[in-house]
C-alpha positions, 0 to 999 in steps of 0.5 A: 231727776234734778231736772224735773225739782227744777222744774218746782223750783221754777214754778216755785218763783212765779208762784205755781203749783207742784203736780205729780205727788208720786214724783215730788215725794221720790224726789225729796227722798232722793234729795235726803239721801233715804234719810227723809222720816228720820228727818220729817220726825226730826222736824216734829219733834223740834217742834213740840207737839202735844197733844190736843193741840191744832197743828196747821201744816203749811206747804202741806204738800202729800202731807208726810210729815202731818202723818207723823204729827197725826198720833203725836196730837192725839186723837184729841188733837186736830192736823190741819194741812194747806197747800196751793195744789189740789192734787197734793191736797186730792193725794194728801186726804187720800191718805189722811188720818182721821184727825187731819184735814186737808185744805185748798189754800196758799201760804200768803192766803191762808184760809182760816180766821184768827187765832186757830192754832195753837202750833204752824209748822212748815216744812222744805215751804218757804223757798218754793214761796214767791220772794215779794210774798214771804213777809205775809206768808209770815204774817198770815202764819201769825195772824192763825195762831193764838197768843202765845202759840209757835211756829216752826221753820224748817229749811234744807240747808247747803252740806258744808263740805262742798263735795257733798254740795255738789252731788245733792245740788245735782240730785235735787236742783236749785231748793239746796243752793240757797243759804235758810239764812239769807232766805229767812233773813228777818222775815220772823221776828219782821212778822211779830214772832220772838223767836226762841231757838234756831239752827242745824237739825240732822240730814241737811236742814235748819229750822227756825223755832218763834212765839207768837206774844 
């Protein structure tokens, strides 16, 4: 199990893709110790989506978070997911609600016009972007948001207790070994965002919520 996710991390470090949707969903569920649905629902709630909004899910993977967001924005809104993996996009598209669309593309080169979205969310995806490309990915998220639009980034955080950290690390590999505060650093304000809040969410998550002035 850990080996497969370790391979995912190696692909991320090289700017590659994760191309096994069902395996990815299985191992992410293991990483959340059975609490994935609750964790992603908390991410969606922290982002404060509204009815009628245009939402972008960066690094959407299998579309799990997008499918949680879709009923919240209602049929008058729309969720667009973007991911560099053709396999993930194909899988997400097959399971898409009527108000979800999935597009192949990378976080550091988002294929959308300026100001296209009211809300950009990236959940458990930034650590898959090569380190040197992360600042550009944040600038791209800024670009595609309308003025006054919002950003929510959520990342894994290691468990506080050493034993739990070892157990979860053994299951999930390098993805759980970074500190998300170090991972994100000053990139969000450096990209032009105003940080509104940040902190921990249950089930091993750390979030930053920001706005585009």
